[in-house]
C-alpha positions as CSV (number, residue, x, y, z in Angstrom):
1,M,-16.0,8.6,36.5
2,N,-16.1,5.0,35.4
3,Q,-12.8,4.2,33.4
4,T,-14.9,2.8,30.5
5,L,-16.8,5.9,30.2
6,I,-13.1,7.9,30.1
7,A,-12.1,5.5,27.2
8,I,-15.6,5.9,25.4
9,V,-15.3,9.6,25.7
10,I,-11.7,10.0,24.6
11,F,-12.2,7.9,22.0
12,I,-15.1,9.8,20.3
13,L,-13.1,13.0,20.9
14,T,-10.1,11.7,19.1
15,Y,-12.2,10.4,16.4
16,V,-14.1,13.7,16.2
17,I,-11.2,16.3,15.8
18,I,-9.7,13.9,13.3
19,A,-12.9,14.0,11.3
20,T,-12.9,18.0,11.4
21,E,-9.1,18.3,10.9
22,K,-8.8,21.6,13.4
23,I,-6.3,20.1,14.8
24,N,-3.2,18.1,13.9
25,R,-4.2,14.7,13.7
26,T,-0.8,13.1,15.2
27,V,-1.2,15.9,17.9
28,A,-5.3,14.7,18.4
29,A,-4.1,11.0,18.5
30,L,-1.0,11.3,20.9
31,S,-3.1,13.8,22.9
32,G,-5.6,11.1,23.1
33,A,-3.2,8.7,24.5
34,T,-1.9,10.8,26.9
35,L,-5.2,11.5,28.7
36,L,-6.1,7.6,28.7
37,I,-2.4,7.5,30.9
38,L,-4.0,10.5,33.1
39,F,-6.9,9.5,33.6
40,N,-5.8,5.8,34.7
41,V,-7.7,4.0,32.4
42,F,-4.3,1.8,32.6
43,D,-0.7,3.0,32.8
44,I,1.9,3.7,30.6
45,N,3.3,0.2,30.1
46,E,0.0,-1.3,29.3
47,A,-0.7,1.4,26.9
48,I,2.4,0.7,25.2
49,S,1.5,-2.8,24.6
50,Y,-1.3,-2.4,22.8
51,V,0.7,-0.5,19.9
52,N,1.0,-3.4,17.1
53,W,5.1,-2.5,16.4
54,D,4.8,-4.8,13.4
55,T,2.8,-2.2,11.8
56,I,4.6,0.3,12.8
57,G,7.7,-1.7,11.8
58,L,6.7,-2.3,8.3
59,L,5.6,1.1,7.4
60,F,9.0,2.5,8.5
61,G,10.8,-0.1,6.4
62,M,8.6,1.0,3.3
63,F,8.8,4.9,4.2
64,I,12.7,4.6,3.9
65,I,12.8,3.0,0.6
66,V,10.0,5.2,-0.8
67,A,11.7,8.2,0.4
68,A,14.7,7.4,-1.1
69,L,13.2,6.6,-4.2
70,S,11.6,9.7,-3.9
71,D,14.4,11.8,-2.7
72,A,15.8,10.6,-5.9
73,G,14.0,11.7,-8.9
74,F,11.9,8.4,-9.5
75,F,8.0,9.3,-10.0
76,S,9.6,12.3,-12.2
77,Y,11.3,10.2,-14.0
78,L,8.7,7.5,-14.3
79,A,5.4,9.6,-15.4
80,L,8.0,11.9,-17.9
81,K,9.4,8.1,-19.5
82,L,5.4,7.1,-19.6
83,A,4.3,10.0,-21.4
84,R,7.3,9.9,-24.0
85,L,6.3,6.1,-24.2
86,L,3.3,7.3,-25.2
87,D,4.0,9.5,-27.8
88,Y,1.7,12.4,-25.7
89,S,-1.2,10.9,-26.8
90,P,-4.1,12.4,-24.5
91,V,-6.1,9.6,-24.9
92,K,-3.1,6.9,-24.0
93,I,-2.3,9.4,-21.2
94,F,-5.3,9.2,-19.6
95,I,-5.3,5.4,-19.5
96,F,-2.1,4.6,-18.8
97,F,-1.6,7.3,-15.9
98,P,-4.2,6.1,-13.8
99,V,-3.3,2.3,-14.7
100,I,0.3,3.2,-13.6
101,A,-0.9,5.1,-10.1
102,G,-2.8,1.9,-9.4
103,I,0.0,-0.5,-9.3
104,L,2.4,1.8,-7.8
105,S,0.0,2.3,-4.8
106,G,-0.5,-1.2,-4.9
107,F,3.2,-1.4,-3.0
108,M,4.2,1.7,-1.8
109,D,2.4,5.2,0.4
110,S,-0.5,6.2,-2.6
111,V,0.2,9.8,-0.8
112,T,3.7,10.2,-2.3
113,V,2.5,8.5,-5.7
114,M,-0.1,11.0,-6.1
115,L,2.2,13.7,-4.8
116,F,4.1,13.5,-8.0
117,F,1.5,12.3,-10.0
118,A,-0.6,15.1,-9.6
119,T,1.9,17.9,-10.1
120,L,3.3,16.0,-13.5
121,T,-0.2,15.3,-14.6
122,Y,-1.2,19.1,-14.7
123,E,2.0,20.2,-16.4
124,I,1.9,17.5,-18.9
125,C,-1.7,18.7,-19.4
126,K,-1.3,22.2,-19.4
127,I,1.2,21.1,-22.5
128,L,-0.8,19.3,-24.2
129,K,-4.1,22.0,-23.9
130,M,-6.4,19.2,-21.8
131,D,-8.5,19.5,-19.0
132,A,-5.9,17.9,-16.2
133,T,-9.0,17.5,-13.4
134,P,-10.8,14.3,-14.8
135,L,-7.3,12.6,-15.3
136,V,-6.1,13.6,-11.9
137,I,-9.2,12.1,-10.3
138,T,-9.2,9.3,-12.2
139,E,-5.6,8.6,-10.7
140,V,-6.5,8.9,-7.2
141,L,-9.1,6.7,-7.9
142,L,-7.1,4.0,-9.2
143,A,-4.4,4.9,-6.3
144,N,-6.9,3.6,-4.1
145,I,-8.6,0.8,-5.3
146,G,-4.7,-0.4,-6.2
147,G,-4.0,0.1,-3.0
148,S,-6.6,-2.3,-1.9
149,A,-5.0,-4.7,-4.0
150,T,-1.8,-5.6,-1.3
151,M,-0.9,-5.4,2.4
152,V,1.3,-2.6,2.0
153,G,-0.7,-0.9,-0.5
154,D,-3.1,1.1,1.8
155,P,-2.3,1.6,5.8
156,P,-5.7,0.3,6.9
157,N,-4.4,-3.4,5.0
158,V,-1.3,-3.3,6.8
159,I,-2.9,-2.7,10.1
160,L,-6.0,-5.4,9.6
161,G,-3.5,-8.1,8.2
162,L,-0.8,-7.6,10.8
163,K,-2.8,-7.3,13.4
164,L,-5.2,-10.0,12.7
165,G,-2.5,-12.6,11.4
166,F,-3.0,-12.4,7.3
167,S,0.2,-12.1,5.2
168,F,0.9,-10.3,2.1
169,N,0.3,-13.4,-0.2
170,D,-3.2,-13.5,1.4
171,F,-3.9,-10.1,0.1
172,I,-2.5,-10.8,-3.4
173,I,-4.7,-14.0,-3.6
174,H,-7.9,-12.4,-1.9
175,N,-8.0,-9.1,-2.7
176,A,-6.2,-8.1,-5.6
177,P,-8.0,-10.1,-8.5
178,I,-11.3,-8.3,-7.4
179,S,-9.1,-5.0,-7.0
180,I,-8.0,-5.3,-10.6
181,V,-12.0,-6.1,-11.9
182,A,-13.3,-3.3,-9.9
183,G,-10.3,-0.8,-11.0
184,A,-10.9,-1.7,-15.1
185,F,-14.5,-1.1,-14.5
186,T,-13.6,2.5,-12.8
187,L,-11.5,3.5,-15.8
188,L,-13.9,2.2,-18.3
189,Y,-16.6,4.5,-16.5
190,C,-13.8,7.6,-16.0
191,Y,-12.9,7.4,-19.5
192,F,-16.5,6.8,-21.2
193,V,-17.9,10.1,-19.3
194,N,-14.9,12.4,-19.7
195,R,-13.7,11.2,-23.1
196,K,-14.7,14.7,-24.5
197,S,-12.3,16.4,-22.1
198,I,-9.4,14.4,-23.2
199,V,-9.3,16.6,-26.6
200,P,-6.8,18.7,-26.6
201,S,-8.6,22.6,-26.7
202,G,-5.7,23.9,-28.7
203,E,-2.2,23.5,-30.3
204,I,-0.1,21.1,-28.7
205,A,3.7,23.2,-28.0
206,K,6.2,20.4,-28.6
207,D,8.9,22.3,-28.1
208,E,8.0,22.1,-24.7
209,L,7.3,18.7,-24.7
210,K,11.0,17.5,-26.3
211,E,12.3,19.9,-23.4
212,M,10.5,17.5,-20.6
213,D,13.5,15.0,-20.9
214,P,13.3,12.2,-18.3
215,E,16.8,11.4,-17.8
216,E,17.1,15.5,-16.4
217,V,14.9,14.4,-13.1
218,I,16.9,12.0,-11.9
219,E,18.7,14.0,-8.8
220,D,21.1,10.7,-8.1
221,R,22.0,8.0,-10.5
222,K,23.3,5.8,-7.3
223,Q,20.6,6.4,-5.0
224,F,17.8,5.9,-7.9
225,K,19.3,2.2,-8.8
226,T,19.8,1.3,-5.0
227,A,16.5,2.3,-3.8
228,L,14.5,0.6,-6.6
229,I,16.9,-2.5,-6.1
230,A,16.1,-2.3,-2.5
231,F,12.1,-1.8,-3.0
232,G,12.6,-5.1,-5.5
233,V,14.1,-6.7,-2.6
234,A,11.8,-5.9,0.2
235,V,8.7,-6.8,-2.2
236,F,10.2,-10.3,-2.8
237,L,11.2,-10.7,1.0
238,L,7.4,-9.9,1.7
239,I,6.3,-12.7,-0.5
240,V,8.8,-15.0,0.7
241,H,9.3,-14.7,4.2
242,N,6.8,-17.2,5.7
243,Y,9.0,-19.6,4.0
244,I,11.9,-18.6,4.8
245,E,11.0,-18.7,8.4
246,R,9.2,-21.8,8.2
247,Y,12.2,-23.9,6.1
248,I,15.5,-22.0,6.7
249,H,14.3,-21.4,10.3
250,I,15.4,-17.4,10.0
251,P,13.3,-15.2,12.0
252,L,12.5,-12.9,9.0
253,T,9.1,-11.4,9.8
254,A,6.7,-9.1,7.9
255,P,8.5,-5.5,9.4
256,L,12.0,-6.9,8.9
257,A,11.2,-7.7,5.1
258,P,11.6,-4.0,4.0
259,I,13.6,-2.8,6.8
260,V,16.5,-5.1,6.1
261,P,17.0,-4.0,2.3
262,A,16.3,-0.4,3.9
263,I,18.9,-0.7,6.4
264,I,21.3,-2.0,3.9
265,M,20.6,0.5,0.9
266,L,21.1,3.4,3.5
267,G,24.7,1.8,4.7
268,I,25.6,1.8,0.9
269,L,24.3,5.3,0.3
270,G,26.7,6.6,3.1
271,K,26.2,10.0,4.0
272,R,22.7,10.6,1.9
273,A,21.4,8.7,4.5
274,E,20.7,11.2,6.3
275,R,19.2,13.4,3.7
276,I,16.8,10.4,3.0
277,I,15.9,9.5,6.6
278,S,14.6,13.6,7.2
279,K,12.0,12.7,4.4
280,V,10.9,10.2,5.9
281,N,7.3,10.5,7.2
282,F,7.4,9.9,11.1
283,E,4.5,12.0,12.1
284,I,2.0,9.0,10.4
285,L,4.2,6.7,12.8
286,L,3.4,9.0,15.7
287,F,-0.1,9.1,14.4
288,F,-0.4,5.2,14.5
289,I,1.0,4.8,17.9
290,G,-1.4,7.3,19.0
291,L,-4.1,5.7,17.6
292,F,-3.1,2.2,19.0
293,I,-3.3,3.4,22.6
294,V,-6.7,5.0,22.1
295,V,-8.5,2.0,20.4
296,G,-6.5,0.0,23.2
297,G,-8.3,1.7,25.8
298,L,-11.8,0.6,24.7
299,E,-9.7,-3.0,24.3
300,H,-8.4,-2.7,28.1
301,T,-12.1,-1.7,29.3
302,G,-13.8,-4.1,27.3
303,V,-15.6,-2.2,25.2
304,I,-14.8,-3.8,21.6
305,N,-15.9,-7.0,23.5
306,I,-19.5,-5.4,24.0
307,I,-19.7,-4.6,20.2
308,A,-18.1,-7.4,19.2
309,D,-20.9,-9.6,21.3
310,Y,-23.7,-7.1,19.6
311,V,-22.7,-7.5,16.5
312,T,-22.6,-11.1,16.6
313,D,-26.1,-11.8,17.9
314,Q,-27.5,-8.9,15.1
315,F,-25.9,-11.3,12.5
316,K,-25.6,-14.9,14.0
317,N,-28.0,-16.3,11.5
318,N,-27.0,-14.1,8.2
319,Q,-23.4,-14.0,7.6
320,F,-23.8,-12.7,4.3
321,G,-25.7,-9.8,5.6
322,L,-22.8,-9.0,7.9
323,L,-20.2,-9.1,5.0
324,S,-22.0,-6.8,3.0
325,A,-22.6,-4.3,6.2
326,L,-18.9,-4.5,7.0
327,M,-18.0,-3.8,3.0
328,W,-20.8,-1.0,2.5
329,G,-20.9,0.3,6.1
330,S,-17.1,0.5,6.0
331,G,-17.1,2.3,2.6
332,V,-19.5,4.8,3.4
333,I,-18.0,6.1,6.6
334,S,-14.3,6.0,5.3
335,G,-15.3,8.7,2.5
336,V,-15.9,11.2,5.1
337,I,-13.1,10.0,8.2
338,D,-10.0,9.1,8.3
339,N,-9.8,5.5,7.3
340,V,-7.0,4.6,9.2
341,P,-8.4,5.1,13.0
342,Y,-11.8,3.1,11.2
343,A,-9.2,0.6,10.2
344,L,-8.2,0.0,13.6
345,S,-10.9,0.1,15.5
346,M,-12.9,-2.4,12.9
347,A,-9.6,-4.6,13.8
348,S,-10.3,-5.3,17.1
349,I,-14.1,-5.5,16.6
350,L,-13.1,-8.6,14.0
351,E,-11.1,-9.9,16.2
352,G,-13.4,-10.2,19.1
353,I,-16.6,-11.7,16.5
354,A,-13.8,-14.0,15.2
355,G,-14.2,-15.5,18.5
356,F,-18.0,-16.2,18.5
357,I,-18.0,-17.2,14.2
358,G,-14.5,-19.0,13.8
359,I,-11.1,-17.8,12.2
360,P,-12.4,-19.2,8.6
361,A,-14.9,-16.6,8.8
362,L,-12.5,-14.0,9.9
363,S,-10.5,-13.8,6.5
364,I,-13.7,-13.2,4.5
365,M,-14.8,-10.4,7.1
366,V,-11.2,-8.8,6.4
367,W,-11.7,-9.0,2.7
368,A,-15.0,-7.1,2.9
369,T,-13.4,-4.6,5.3
370,S,-10.2,-4.2,3.6
371,L,-12.3,-3.1,0.0
372,G,-14.7,-0.9,1.7
373,T,-12.7,0.8,3.6
374,D,-9.7,1.4,0.8
375,I,-12.2,1.9,-2.1
376,G,-14.5,3.9,0.0
377,G,-12.1,6.7,0.5
378,N,-13.1,7.5,-3.1
379,F,-15.9,9.2,-2.0
380,T,-14.9,12.6,-1.4
381,P,-11.7,14.8,-1.7
382,I,-11.0,14.0,2.2
383,G,-12.0,10.3,2.2
384,A,-8.4,9.2,2.0
385,S,-5.1,11.0,2.4
386,A,-4.3,10.9,-1.5
387,N,-7.2,12.8,-2.3
388,V,-6.1,15.1,0.0
389,V,-2.5,15.6,-1.7
390,A,-4.3,15.6,-5.3
391,Y,-7.0,17.8,-4.4
392,T,-4.7,20.4,-2.7
393,T,-1.7,20.0,-5.1
394,M,-4.5,21.4,-7.7
395,E,-5.6,24.3,-5.6
396,K,-1.9,25.5,-5.4
397,R,-1.5,25.5,-9.4
398,G,-4.4,27.5,-9.9
399,K,-6.8,24.7,-10.7
400,P,-9.4,24.1,-7.8
401,I,-11.0,21.0,-8.8
402,G,-14.0,22.1,-5.9
403,W,-16.3,19.4,-4.5
404,V,-18.9,19.5,-7.5
405,K,-16.8,18.5,-9.6
406,W,-15.0,15.9,-7.4
407,L,-18.5,14.1,-6.5
408,K,-19.8,14.2,-9.9
409,I,-16.9,11.5,-11.0
410,S,-16.2,10.1,-7.6
411,I,-19.4,8.7,-6.1
412,P,-20.8,6.8,-9.7
413,A,-17.1,5.4,-10.0
414,T,-17.0,4.3,-6.0
415,L,-20.5,3.3,-6.6
416,I,-19.5,0.8,-9.6
417,S,-16.0,-0.4,-8.0
418,L,-17.9,-1.1,-4.4
419,T,-20.2,-2.8,-6.6
420,I,-17.5,-5.1,-8.1
421,S,-16.2,-5.9,-4.7
422,H,-19.4,-6.9,-3.2
423,I,-20.0,-9.3,-6.2
424,G,-16.4,-10.6,-6.0
425,I,-17.1,-11.2,-1.9
426,F,-20.0,-13.0,-2.5
427,I,-18.3,-15.5,-4.9
428,K,-15.9,-16.0,-2.4
429,Y,-18.6,-16.6,0.3
430,I,-20.7,-19.3,-1.7
431,T,-17.1,-21.3,-3.0
432,G,-15.9,-20.9,0.1
433,F,-12.7,-19.3,-1.2
434,F,-11.3,-17.4,1.4
């Protein structure tokens, strides 16, 4: 069988298995990678060469720091502290909880953010006698929009940024302003359509609220402070690493920005390090490695170049049409399949298109694809990992959301945020600021 055909068949099968979720997605990705080697599409050394180790390194460093924060009780502390500062006002909580979820998701894994926020939101809403469902959905929507603002906010951005040569600061400058406006409009919409559900349905148990002491959820104060400092240093180094490389000549690449403070943190924490490392999400790192190899099969056999040539021919005289197709196409597709493999495929395709239409055009294509992919995940409960976590968390608490409730809120909200993003991309296009 022709190697090109083998690569295409294995790629499609891997995607279908990941989308149907019948088999663990990491197993599916690694199986696809193994089959490419067994069918001699390329050897193991060539396969490994297609793995973007910068992406793996950056995620690994951030995962260690976030695992330390999570293990120390940071997320529970933050949510309870915020609720107390807001005087447990249902209206204020409905506004500020999603905002904080969005901000946190701009700098760390939204799955971890929603794992804690969904649980605490349910518990607080239960005491406040208000429906937690609209608030949890709004938190997820803002988390995914917030994730689009930075390079480390969502895995698709890490892939697009590092594979195509864009920095943390590039995403802050170009994606963040659009994400903030899109998030603001989304929050306003969600508040407007759910304002009646925010009113407490009974008498609030004030004694239970007093018992929810933020200080008591901190598991380890030394770890809490050390991890918080490490996180701050990682973000700072992500911002300045290019300048350090250029002017001080220290090879502090993007992956090393979180890895260096993460390793120092583990050293300071001593024996606690083993527990923290055991909580790192290694499964998703293996998932990424498998996917890089599967998509690498298409690159190796020339399929990516063929697709890039075709797309270029279709839109060579209509660049804004291409940007619109990238944004809305990415949005719709990410609503129904995992946005990580989609982003990885698109990174390779965009790289091919850039060879025909130039690097300046590549940057605005990245912003359109990034925003569409990250925000489009809001469409359905399975569009992004954060959605699945929040959805299943509510089910486990005996308060299932259901697809109908989710779609009723998410579809109009996502259309609004994608429209705002489309306007932002259009302004960038006509002004040349990209």
